[in-house]
C-alpha positions in Angstrom: -108.0 -62.2 25.5 -106.1 -59.4 23.7 -102.5 -60.3 23.1 -100.3 -58.0 25.3 -96.7 -57.1 25.5 -94.6 -59.8 27.3 -92.9 -58.8 30.6 -91.4 -61.1 33.1 -92.2 -60.6 36.8 -89.2 -58.8 38.5 -87.4 -58.5 35.1 -86.6 -54.8 35.5 -85.2 -55.3 39.0 -83.0 -58.2 37.9 -81.8 -56.1 35.0 -80.9 -53.2 37.4 -79.0 -55.6 39.6 -77.0 -57.0 36.7 -76.1 -53.5 35.5 -74.9 -52.6 39.0 -72.8 -55.7 39.1 -71.4 -55.1 35.7 -70.5 -51.5 36.5 -68.7 -52.7 39.7 -66.7 -55.2 37.8 -65.8 -52.7 35.2 -64.7 -50.2 37.9 -62.5 -52.9 39.5 -60.9 -53.8 36.2 -60.1 -50.1 35.5 -58.8 -49.5 39.0 -56.6 -52.6 39.1 -55.9 -53.5 35.5 -53.9 -56.6 36.2 -55.9 -58.3 38.9 -59.2 -56.5 38.5 -61.0 -59.4 36.8 -60.0 -61.7 39.6 -61.1 -59.2 42.2 -64.4 -58.9 40.4 -65.1 -62.6 40.7 -64.5 -62.7 44.5 -65.7 -59.2 45.5 -68.9 -59.0 47.6 -72.0 -58.3 45.6 -73.1 -54.7 46.1 -75.8 -54.3 48.8 -78.2 -52.6 46.4 -77.8 -55.3 43.9 -78.6 -58.0 46.6 -81.7 -56.1 47.5 -82.8 -55.8 43.9 -82.3 -59.5 43.3 -84.2 -60.4 46.4 -87.1 -58.1 45.4 -87.0 -59.6 41.8 -87.2 -63.1 43.1 -90.1 -62.3 45.4 -91.9 -60.6 42.5 -91.2 -63.6 40.3 -92.8 -66.0 42.8 -95.8 -63.8 43.3 -96.2 -63.3 39.6 -96.1 -67.0 38.9 -98.8 -67.6 41.5 -101.0 -64.7 40.2 -100.8 -66.1 36.7 -103.3 -68.8 37.8 -106.0 -66.1 37.9 -106.2 -66.2 34.1 -108.0 -69.5 34.5 -110.8 -67.6 36.1 -111.1 -65.2 33.2 -109.0 -62.5 34.7 -106.1 -60.7 33.0 -102.6 -60.5 34.4 -99.8 -58.1 33.5 -96.3 -57.9 35.1 -93.5 -55.4 35.7 -94.8 -52.2 34.1 -93.3 -48.7 34.1 -95.1 -45.7 35.4 -94.9 -43.0 32.7 -92.8 -40.0 33.6 -91.2 -41.6 36.7 -88.6 -44.2 37.5 -91.2 -46.3 39.4 -93.0 -49.4 38.3 -96.1 -51.5 38.9 -95.1 -55.1 39.8 -98.4 -56.7 38.8 -101.7 -55.7 37.4 -104.8 -57.9 37.7 -108.0 -57.1 35.8 -111.3 -58.7 36.9 -114.9 -58.1 37.5 -114.0 -56.0 40.5 -111.9 -53.7 38.4 -108.1 -53.2 38.4 -105.9 -54.5 41.2 -102.3 -53.4 41.6 -100.3 -56.1 43.4 -97.0 -55.6 45.1 -94.8 -58.3 46.7 -93.3 -57.7 50.1 -90.7 -60.0 51.8 -92.4 -59.8 55.3 -94.3 -62.3 57.4 -96.1 -62.3 60.7 -99.2 -60.9 62.3 -100.8 -57.9 60.5 -101.9 -55.1 62.7 -102.6 -51.4 62.6 -101.0 -49.0 65.2 -102.5 -45.5 64.9 -101.0 -44.3 61.6 -98.7 -47.3 61.2 -99.2 -50.7 59.6 -97.1 -53.5 61.0 -96.4 -57.0 59.8 -94.6 -59.0 62.5 -92.0 -56.6 63.8 -91.7 -54.7 60.5 -93.2 -51.3 59.9 -94.7 -51.5 56.3 -96.3 -48.1 56.3 -93.9 -46.7 53.7 -94.5 -49.7 51.5 -98.3 -49.4 51.9 -98.1 -45.6 51.2 -96.2 -46.4 48.0 -98.8 -48.9 46.9 -101.6 -46.4 47.7 -99.8 -43.8 45.6 -99.7 -46.2 42.7 -103.4 -46.9 43.0 -104.1 -43.2 42.9 -101.8 -42.7 39.9 -103.4 -45.5 37.9 -106.9 -44.3 38.8 -105.9 -40.9 37.5 -104.3 -42.2 34.3 -107.2 -44.4 33.2 -109.6 -41.5 33.8 -112.0 -43.3 36.2 -112.8 -46.1 33.7 -113.2 -48.5 36.6 -112.4 -49.1 40.3 -108.7 -49.5 41.2 -107.5 -51.4 44.3 -104.2 -52.4 45.8 -103.0 -55.6 47.3 -99.7 -56.2 49.3 -98.7 -59.9 49.1 -96.7 -61.2 52.0 -94.5 -64.3 52.4 -96.9 -66.1 54.8 -98.0 -69.5 53.7 -101.6 -68.6 54.3 -103.2 -65.5 55.9 -106.5 -63.8 55.2 -106.1 -60.4 53.6 -107.0 -57.4 55.8 -108.5 -54.4 54.2 -107.1 -50.9 54.8 -109.2 -48.6 52.7 -109.0 -49.8 49.1 -105.7 -51.7 49.8 -105.4 -55.1 51.3 -102.5 -57.0 53.0 -102.3 -60.7 53.2 -100.4 -63.8 52.0 -100.1 -64.4 48.3 -102.3 -67.5 48.5 -104.9 -65.7 50.6 -104.9 -62.8 48.2 -105.3 -65.0 45.2 -108.2 -66.9 46.8 -109.9 -63.6 47.7 -109.5 -62.1 44.3 -110.9 -65.2 42.6 -113.8 -65.2 45.1 -114.7 -61.6 44.6 -114.4 -61.9 40.8 -116.7 -64.9 40.8 -119.3 -63.2 43.0 -119.7 -60.1 40.8 -121.5 -59.7 37.5 -119.2 -60.4 34.5 -117.6 -57.4 32.9 -117.4 -57.3 29.2 -114.5 -54.9 29.1 -111.8 -56.9 30.9 -109.8 -57.4 27.7 -110.3 -53.7 26.8 -109.0 -52.6 30.2 -106.0 -54.9 30.1 -105.2 -53.6 26.6 -105.4 -50.0 27.8 -103.1 -50.7 30.7 -100.7 -52.5 28.3 -100.7 -49.4 26.1 -100.2 -46.8 28.9 -97.8 -48.8 31.2 -95.1 -50.3 29.0 -92.9 -53.2 30.1 -90.4 -51.8 32.6 -87.4 -53.6 31.0 -87.8 -51.4 27.9 -87.1 -48.3 30.0 -84.7 -49.6 32.6 
């Protein structure tokens, strides 16, 4: 396998959270010079920082689980920036089925489609799904149709079979991993997995470098 740039799952989100917290602490020290440092230690963590940390932790857990797919001959990349935007790709998987973009989502419950909406439990995840689909389209465009590109939304459920919505699936992390491994094993071996992974590594740089 080609050696690729190292990037920790959720690393850019954690870095963003830390910078928000540091800016808040600096603001408190400037506003209240004498007691600012003490206030900074007890002040509530900014809401956006909490959300970013939660997202980073979920991405870290999913990334650690996805790493097992390398044992099946698949390539795994984490936390990559999308050129020309402030968005990122949480995880790339490259296997015999092509490229799979994986996004972690802190939802659990029954998966169901309601007209133009996708629901998980009582949560409307349509916006999250649309964001993932947009990333699939972006990657497909940027690699110039070199292979199929799919999306997978990984949920918090302990075990649920992925459900397919077009080229994008929704299911638990464990269920998604099992399905990716099964499809990879059922298809003829690709001889360009390393090449594709290296191309992704070149185009989509580690997000921490640009955060």
